[in-house]
C-alpha positions as semicolon CSV with decimal commas, in nm:
position;residue;x (nm);y (nm);z (nm)
1;M;6,708;18,833;8,698
2;K;7,024;18,666;8,568
3;A;7,199;18,713;8,903
4;T;6,906;18,553;9,083
5;E;6,912;18,262;8,840
6;E;7,285;18,205;8,892
7;R;7,251;18,218;9,270
8;S;6,990;17,944;9,254
9;V;7,227;17,714;9,068
10;G;7,404;17,622;9,392
11;S;7,768;17,646;9,497
12;W;8,029;17,854;9,317
13;L;8,147;17,532;9,154
14;A;7,796;17,457;9,029
15;T;7,769;17,814;8,901
16;A;8,099;17,780;8,716
17;G;7,985;17,448;8,570
18;W;7,652;17,599;8,469
19;R;7,822;17,891;8,292
20;L;8,070;17,661;8,120
21;S;7,796;17,423;8,007
22;D;7,588;17,713;7,878
23;W;7,887;17,850;7,685
24;F;7,969;17,514;7,529
25;E;7,607;17,450;7,429
26;R;7,591;17,792;7,267
27;W;7,931;17,810;7,097
28;F;8,079;17,460;7,068
29;P;7,993;17,278;6,744
30;D;7,924;16,910;6,686
31;A;8,216;16,666;6,722
32;F;8,225;16,605;6,347
33;A;8,244;16,979;6,277
34;L;8,531;16,999;6,529
35;A;8,713;16,721;6,346
36;L;8,671;16,907;6,016
37;L;8,797;17,225;6,183
38;A;9,100;17,038;6,316
39;V;9,178;16,918;5,963
40;C;9,166;17,276;5,834
41;V;9,385;17,409;6,118
42;V;9,650;17,139;6,071
43;F;9,640;17,183;5,694
44;A;9,697;17,557;5,729
45;A;9,980;17,500;5,978
46;C;10,154;17,256;5,742
47;V;10,130;17,501;5,453
48;A;10,259;17,780;5,677
49;L;10,567;17,568;5,749
50;G;10,641;17,552;5,377
51;S;10,467;17,236;5,262
52;P;10,313;17,262;4,913
53;V;9,935;17,286;4,914
54;V;9,879;16,994;4,677
55;Q;10,134;16,778;4,857
56;T;9,965;16,845;5,192
57;A;9,629;16,752;5,042
58;E;9,784;16,427;4,914
59;W;9,914;16,349;5,264
60;F;9,566;16,402;5,403
61;G;9,412;16,170;5,144
62;A;9,675;15,901;5,198
63;G;9,650;15,920;5,577
64;F;9,271;15,902;5,566
65;W;9,296;15,523;5,551
66;D;9,579;15,474;5,801
67;L;9,341;15,432;6,095
68;V;9,092;15,202;5,924
69;A;9,194;14,904;6,138
70;F;9,180;15,114;6,453
71;T;8,842;15,256;6,347
72;M;8,709;14,904;6,311
73;Q;8,847;14,815;6,655
74;M;8,672;15,114;6,815
75;T;8,351;15,024;6,635
76;M;8,370;14,665;6,754
77;I;8,440;14,778;7,111
78;I;8,125;14,989;7,114
79;V;7,887;14,742;6,953
80;S;8,019;14,440;7,143
81;G;8,023;14,634;7,471
82;Y;7,667;14,746;7,411
83;A;7,563;14,388;7,337
84;V;7,714;14,270;7,667
85;A;7,569;14,561;7,866
86;T;7,216;14,512;7,730
87;A;7,214;14,136;7,782
88;P;6,942;14,059;8,039
89;P;7,173;13,949;8,326
90;V;7,409;14,248;8,291
91;Y;7,141;14,507;8,221
92;A;6,960;14,394;8,536
93;V;7,275;14,475;8,736
94;I;7,298;14,821;8,576
95;R;6,935;14,893;8,664
96;R;6,989;14,781;9,023
97;M;7,295;15,005;9,050
98;A;7,089;15,296;8,915
99;E;6,864;15,270;9,221
100;I;7,149;15,352;9,464
101;P;7,180;15,735;9,428
102;Q;6,887;15,933;9,568
103;S;6,974;16,289;9,463
104;G;7,122;16,470;9,167
105;K;7,451;16,544;9,342
106;S;7,499;16,190;9,468
107;A;7,403;16,059;9,123
108;A;7,681;16,256;8,954
109;A;7,937;16,147;9,215
110;F;7,824;15,783;9,198
111;I;7,840;15,768;8,818
112;G;8,181;15,935;8,822
113;L;8,315;15,690;9,080
114;F;8,195;15,389;8,882
115;S;8,332;15,535;8,560
116;M;8,678;15,594;8,705
117;L;8,707;15,265;8,892
118;S;8,589;15,064;8,592
119;S;8,826;15,252;8,360
120;L;9,118;15,123;8,566
121;V;9,015;14,776;8,448
122;S;8,926;14,875;8,092
123;W;8,849;15,211;7,936
124;S;8,614;15,050;7,683
125;F;8,421;14,875;7,960
126;S;8,391;15,209;8,139
127;L;8,283;15,392;7,825
128;I;7,987;15,165;7,750
129;F;7,868;15,068;8,097
130;S;7,899;15,415;8,250
131;G;7,700;15,567;7,964
132;L;7,417;15,319;8,016
133;L;7,434;15,372;8,392
134;A;7,405;15,750;8,345
135;R;7,097;15,702;8,128
136;E;6,930;15,477;8,383
137;V;7,017;15,703;8,678
138;T;6,888;16,023;8,516
139;H;6,569;15,842;8,425
140;R;6,508;15,746;8,787
141;V;6,645;16,030;9,001
142;R;6,439;16,347;9,012
143;G;6,655;16,656;8,990
144;A;6,944;16,474;8,825
145;D;7,109;16,685;8,555
146;Y;7,165;16,487;8,236
147;R;7,463;16,703;8,138
148;A;7,636;16,647;8,471
149;A;7,562;16,274;8,462
150;G;7,694;16,245;8,107
151;A;8,013;16,429;8,198
152;A;8,058;16,206;8,504
153;A;8,018;15,896;8,286
154;Y;8,323;16,004;8,085
155;L;8,543;16,085;8,384
156;G;8,719;15,750;8,360
157;V;8,811;15,792;7,993
158;G;8,904;16,155;8,055
159;S;9,117;16,108;8,365
160;V;9,255;15,785;8,513
161;W;9,219;15,518;8,244
162;A;9,584;15,555;8,137
163;L;9,686;15,462;8,493
164;G;9,497;15,133;8,473
165;L;9,527;14,790;8,316
166;S;9,415;14,901;7,969
167;S;9,680;15,173;7,934
168;S;9,793;15,121;7,576
169;A;10,124;15,299;7,629
170;A;10,216;15,095;7,936
171;L;10,108;14,766;7,776
172;I;10,306;14,831;7,458
173;M;10,620;14,928;7,650
174;A;10,594;14,607;7,853
175;A;10,547;14,376;7,553
176;P;10,863;14,316;7,344
177;A;10,658;14,170;7,059
178;S;10,446;14,485;7,027
179;L;10,717;14,745;7,093
180;P;10,853;14,909;6,775
181;Q;11,223;14,844;6,731
182;S;11,303;15,215;6,704
183;I;11,152;15,281;7,047
184;Q;11,298;14,966;7,204
185;Q;11,648;15,080;7,112
186;I;11,593;15,401;7,308
187;S;11,399;15,289;7,615
188;G;11,413;14,911;7,619
189;V;11,126;14,706;7,759
190;I;10,967;14,866;8,066
191;P;10,776;14,620;8,292
192;L;10,433;14,717;8,423
193;G;10,577;14,723;8,774
194;Q;10,783;15,026;8,674
195;T;10,488;15,215;8,526
196;L;10,141;15,120;8,650
197;G;10,277;14,946;8,958
198;L;10,465;15,245;9,096
199;W;10,326;15,391;9,418
200;Q;10,336;15,733;9,252
201;S;10,101;15,609;8,979
202;M;9,863;15,453;9,233
203;L;9,864;15,767;9,449
204;T;9,797;15,986;9,146
205;A;9,502;15,768;9,046
206;A;9,360;15,777;9,400
207;L;9,392;16,155;9,424
208;L;9,235;16,206;9,081
209;I;8,941;15,983;9,171
210;A;8,881;16,159;9,504
211;L;8,911;16,508;9,357
212;S;8,693;16,424;9,056
213;M;8,420;16,286;9,281
214;V;8,419;16,606;9,485
215;I;8,396;16,817;9,170
216;A;8,119;16,598;9,027
217;F;7,921;16,632;9,350
218;Y;7,955;17,006;9,404
219;S;7,937;17,109;9,038
220;H;7,594;16,951;8,994
221;P;7,338;17,231;8,957
222;A;7,052;17,288;9,199
223;P;6,729;17,098;9,117
224;L;6,563;17,407;8,969
225;Q;6,846;17,451;8,719
226;A;6,900;17,083;8,643
227;R;6,801;16,967;8,295
228;S;6,648;16,621;8,287
229;I;6,697;16,359;8,021
230;E;6,363;16,462;7,867
231;E;6,456;16,832;7,862
232;M;6,776;16,743;7,675
233;R;6,554;16,579;7,410
234;V;6,702;16,237;7,473
235;K;6,449;15,960;7,441
236;Y;6,482;15,700;7,715
237;E;6,453;15,356;7,563
238;P;6,534;15,071;7,804
239;A;6,683;14,759;7,659
240;V;6,398;14,522;7,584
241;R;6,449;14,151;7,633
242;A;6,433;13,988;7,294
243;T;6,171;13,720;7,251
244;G;6,043;13,508;6,968
245;E;6,028;13,160;6,829
246;P;6,125;13,021;6,487
247;E;5,839;13,035;6,240
248;T;6,012;12,861;5,950
249;P;6,265;12,578;5,926
250;G;6,526;12,828;5,808
251;E;6,496;13,022;6,134
252;W;6,567;12,725;6,356
253;L;6,943;12,787;6,365
254;E;6,883;13,155;6,444
255;Y;6,701;13,065;6,765
256;S;6,899;12,754;6,856
257;P;7,178;12,789;7,114
258;V;7,373;12,506;6,950
259;L;7,584;12,738;6,736
260;T;7,633;12,971;7,033
261;V;7,777;12,690;7,243
262;V;8,008;12,564;6,966
263;I;8,145;12,906;6,868
264;S;8,180;13,018;7,229
265;A;8,369;12,702;7,320
266;M;8,611;12,762;7,033
267;G;8,657;13,126;7,137
268;I;8,716;13,044;7,504
269;A;8,967;12,773;7,410
270;Y;9,155;13,025;7,196
271;L;9,167;13,286;7,474
272;I;9,283;13,031;7,730
273;R;9,556;12,914;7,493
274;E;9,669;13,273;7,434
275;G;9,676;13,343;7,808
276;L;9,882;13,033;7,882
277;T;10,139;13,092;7,609
278;K;10,171;13,473;7,623
279;G;10,065;13,554;7,977
280;P;9,728;13,665;8,123
281;S;9,793;14,030;8,034
282;V;9,751;13,945;7,666
283;I;9,374;13,942;7,722
284;L;9,395;14,318;7,778
285;E;9,542;14,364;7,431
286;L;9,280;14,536;7,218
287;N;9,204;14,258;6,969
288;H;9,181;13,992;7,241
289;Y;8,965;14,217;7,454
290;I;8,719;14,279;7,170
291;F;8,708;13,907;7,096
292;L;8,635;13,837;7,463
293;F;8,344;14,080;7,459
294;L;8,202;13,926;7,143
295;I;8,209;13,578;7,295
296;A;8,064;13,708;7,623
297;G;7,785;13,891;7,439
298;L;7,699;13,584;7,235
299;L;7,683;13,368;7,546
300;L;7,480;13,618;7,748
301;H;7,220;13,660;7,473
302;W;7,231;13,282;7,421
303;R;7,050;13,277;7,089
304;P;7,212;13,415;6,769
305;R;6,898;13,609;6,670
306;F;6,891;13,797;7,002
307;F;7,263;13,874;6,980
308;V;7,227;14,018;6,630
309;Q;6,934;14,232;6,744
310;A;7,152;14,379;7,022
311;I;7,433;14,454;6,775
312;A;7,187;14,621;6,538
313;A;7,061;14,842;6,821
314;A;7,420;14,958;6,887
315;V;7,506;15,047;6,527
316;P;7,364;15,405;6,529
317;S;7,599;15,497;6,814
318;V;7,912;15,429;6,606
319;A;7,831;15,672;6,323
320;G;8,067;15,936;6,462
321;V;8,352;15,689;6,503
322;L;8,320;15,561;6,147
323;I;8,349;15,904;5,987
324;Q;8,569;16,092;6,235
325;Y;8,857;15,852;6,300
326;P;8,968;15,843;5,934
327;L;8,991;16,223;5,955
328;Y;9,225;16,185;6,251
329;G;9,438;15,953;6,037
330;G;9,465;16,227;5,776
331;I;9,562;16,479;6,044
332;V;9,840;16,254;6,177
333;K;9,975;16,196;5,826
334;M;9,991;16,569;5,753
335;M;10,162;16,642;6,084
336;T;10,429;16,372;6,048
337;E;10,508;16,419;5,678
338;S;10,524;16,799;5,693
339;G;10,744;16,808;6,000
340;L;10,478;16,980;6,210
341;A;10,494;16,702;6,469
342;K;10,871;16,750;6,505
343;E;10,827;17,126;6,534
344;L;10,575;17,082;6,814
345;A;10,804;16,838;6,994
346;H;11,097;17,077;6,956
347;F;10,885;17,363;7,087
348;F;10,791;17,176;7,405
349;V;11,150;17,067;7,465
350;T;11,276;17,422;7,412
351;V;11,032;17,602;7,644
352;S;11,036;17,341;7,920
353;T;11,268;17,205;8,183
354;Q;11,301;16,858;8,329
355;H;11,034;16,947;8,585
356;T;10,790;17,149;8,371
357;F;10,789;16,919;8,066
358;P;10,527;16,675;8,208
359;V;10,302;16,968;8,301
360;L;10,323;17,126;7,955
361;V;10,261;16,794;7,783
362;G;9,963;16,735;8,011
363;I;9,814;17,072;7,917
364;Y;9,878;17,000;7,549
365;S;9,707;16,660;7,575
366;A;9,407;16,812;7,752
367;V;9,361;17,073;7,477
368;L;9,414;16,813;7,204
369;G;9,152;16,593;7,371
370;L;8,886;16,851;7,284
371;F;8,944;16,768;6,917
372;V;9,081;16,413;6,917
373;P;8,973;16,132;7,157
374;P;9,260;16,005;7,374
375;Q;9,230;15,654;7,230
376;A;9,286;15,795;6,880
377;E;9,591;15,980;7,009
378;S;9,738;15,658;7,148
379;G;9,632;15,455;6,846
C-alpha cells in the first residue's frame, strides 16, 4: 500500500520531497524549540572547551539583549511590509498575480520565481509579498500543495538574496561609514561592482534561479497527495478593506488624511535628502528601508485608523521573532566569549584548501540556517 502511495506522488523528485516533508513534519520540532535546542548545544560545547558553567550562563544572559535593536528592525520589517502588502492597491496586484498559475506544479514554480526575483531587490520585500502570494495561490488553485507553495515562497530568502541589492555583507563592505575599522584594515572598502556586479555573481544567481524553479516544479506532489491550505489547518483570511467614519469629534483625526499627508511629506523629504547626500544606495540600508515602508504603508492606507488596523493584524506574525532573536544573541555571545567561534573558524581553515573553503563554509551556513535565520547570522 505504501509503495502504491509513493508511486502516485509523481516524479522521483516529488517522491523525495514527499518523504522529506513527511519526516520533517513527524520529527522536526517548532522553530522556538529548535532555538532552545541550539542554546543548549552551544552551551554544552562552550563548557566542553573549558568555560566555567556559571560564566557561560552569564554570557548567555548578557548576550540575550545584544540583538534587541536588530529584533526590533526585523519586527518593523514584517509589520510594515504586511501593512504595505495588504493596502488595497497592492493587495489587488497580489490577487491578480495569484490568478496566473493554473496547476499545482506551475503554482510552485511561479511563487518560487517571484520570491527569488523579488529577493534580489530586497529580501524583506520577498519575505512578506511571497508569503501572501503563496496564500492567495493555494486558495485559488486546486491541487496546489500548501507545503510546496510555502517552501517556494522562501526560496528567495534561502538562496539568492545575498546576491542582490539588499545583501548586508556587500552593502557594509561598500560603505566606509558602516564598515568596522578592524575589518577595513584587512580588506579595505570593496565597491559593489567587485561583489554584486561581477559576472560570476550574476551567473550564479541566474543558475540558482533556474535550477530552483525546476526543483519547485518537479518536486510538487501529484494532486492526490497534495495537501491544501485547509488540510494544513491554515485559515484563509483575505485582507479586508477597512471602512468606517468618525463617530465622535475625537476620532476625526484618526480618519482624516491630513496627518498622513504631513507626516509622509516629512518622511519623503528626509529620504530624498539622505539619497542626495549619501547616494541612492543608502535607501537599501535597513533603517532607511524600514522607514520607506512605513511611509509607503501610511500613504497607501491613507487614513491613520486604517493603517493602525493593518499593523495590528500583522502583530501575531512577529511573535517568533520577538522571542527567538534574543536567544540568538545569547548564542553569539557564548560562542565569541568562550572561543568556540575561533575554534570553528580554525577548524574550517585547517581542513580546507583555497578551493574547498567556500564549499565547506556554504555547507556550514546551510546547516546553521536550520537553526538560525540567515538575516540573524548577518546581523
